[in-house]
N, C-alpha and C positions, 0 to 999 in steps of 0.2 A: 738410404734410413728414410728417406722423404717417400718412395715408393711405399713403403711401410706405413708411416705416418697416416698418409690418404687412405690405403686399404681401411687402415683403422679406422679413421673418421666416418668414412663411409657404412662401413659394418655399427660403430656403434650406430649412428643416425637410424638406421634402418630395426636398430633391436628397442630404441626408444622409442620409436614409432610403435612397433608392435606393442612392448608393455603397454603404453602410452591406449592403444589402442582395447586390447584385452583387459585392464584394469578398468577400464572405462566403460566397455560389456560387462563386467562383470558386475560394478558398482549397478547401473542403470539393470543390469537384471533382477539383482536383490532385490530393490529397491522398489520392482514390480511385482515380485514377488510377495514380499512386506504388504503391500498396497493390497494386494488381489486375494493374500490368504485373510488379511484383519475383513476388506471389505466383501468379497465374494466365499470365504472361506476355503476358497484354493485356490493353487496358481497353477503354471505349469512345470509338469514333472519333468518332463525332458530337461526346460531350461536349469533344475539343481544339475541334472546329469554334467551340462552342460559348463557350471561353474566349476566343476572340480576338477576335467578337464585344465579348466582358466587357471585351476592354481598348478597346476604341473606347469601349465605351458610358463608362467610367472618364475616358477621354481626353476627349471632350467636358463630363461632370458638373464633374469637373474643374476645365475652361474653365472654368466659370459660377461654380465657387467661386474661381477666379484671378481674373478679371475683377470681381468683387466685393471680395475684398480690395486690388484694385491692385495684384496680382502680376502680373497679365499680362505676354506678350512683346510690346511699345510697340516700334511703325517709326515714331516722331514723333520727329527728329532737332532739327526745329523745335519744338518743344515743351521740350524737356531742355534746349536753348543757350539759350534767352529766359530773361530775368527773371524774378522770380516777379510783378511786376504784370503784364505782358505774355502770362504762363502762364497765371495767372487767367483770360481774354479767350479764350486759343487753346483749355485743355484740355476743353470744354464742348464744342467741334469737332470735336475728335478721336475725343474722344468719338460724338457724332451721325456722325462717318465710319464708326466701328465698329459703331455702329447699323445704315445702312444696306446695307456688306457683310455681317452678320449677317445681318438679313431676305432680302439675293440670295441668299445660302449657302442659307436654308433655303426657301426658292425653289426654287433649283435643285436639291435634294433631295426633293423633293413631285416632282417631274417624274422624277429614277430612280427615286422609290418606284411611280409610276405604268405608269415601264417593265416594272420587273422584275412587276411585279403584271401589266399584260399579257401577260408573257412566262413568268410562272408557275414562276420560279427557284425549282427546289428546294436546301431547306441540308441536308438529313440526310432520307432519307425521304419520307413524304409532305406534313414542312413545309417550308413555302414561306421566304421570307430574308426578307421582307415586313414582318414584327412586328420583326425586328431592326436593320431599315434606320429606322424610328420614330426611333431617338436623335438623327440629322442634326437634321430640321428641328426637334427639339424645342429639342437641344442647341443649336443657334444663334437660334434664338429665345428662349431665357433668357438666351443671352449678351448678344443683344443689349437683351433687360430691362433686365440690369444692365450695361449703358453708355449707357443712357436716364438709367437712377433713376442713376448716378452725375452724367451731364450737366444736368441737372436741379438735384441739390444742386450742385456746382460753381457753375452761373450764380446761383445763388440766393442761397448764404452766401459765394462766393468761396473755401474751403475747396475741398481736395484728395482730404481722407480723408473718407469716410463713416462717418459712427458708424455705432455696432453697437450 
């Protein structure tokens, strides 16, 4: 369990740093845009496009944190309605279902990246959209990792909350 906790804490620190960086960039970018539009009548058009991708990045990174803390959106009525003793056995399976679905989403997003790369879709100027799309496979893989950690912990200890 100690190895899992170490991996979990390393991943958490990286994600927290990425969230802080993206959110800081977005706040400073929007501040600049507001000042530029009011002072000079226009801002940087490509900055608005970057802000849209920033929202996607924050959403997926936030999803990883939500999965880690158990605050994710759940669609498992069977687990919610079952008594605690039965829930102990169902919880790892619902977490494993999350792992499988997230890994399938990560695989599909890799196909999307390959398609966009082959098409050479430009985001703005000469910059392609591909680097900004990497959050999809990374985010879904990290959510799958958190669900796997949760599943292992619940199966081994019988507790639903992973200690931090």
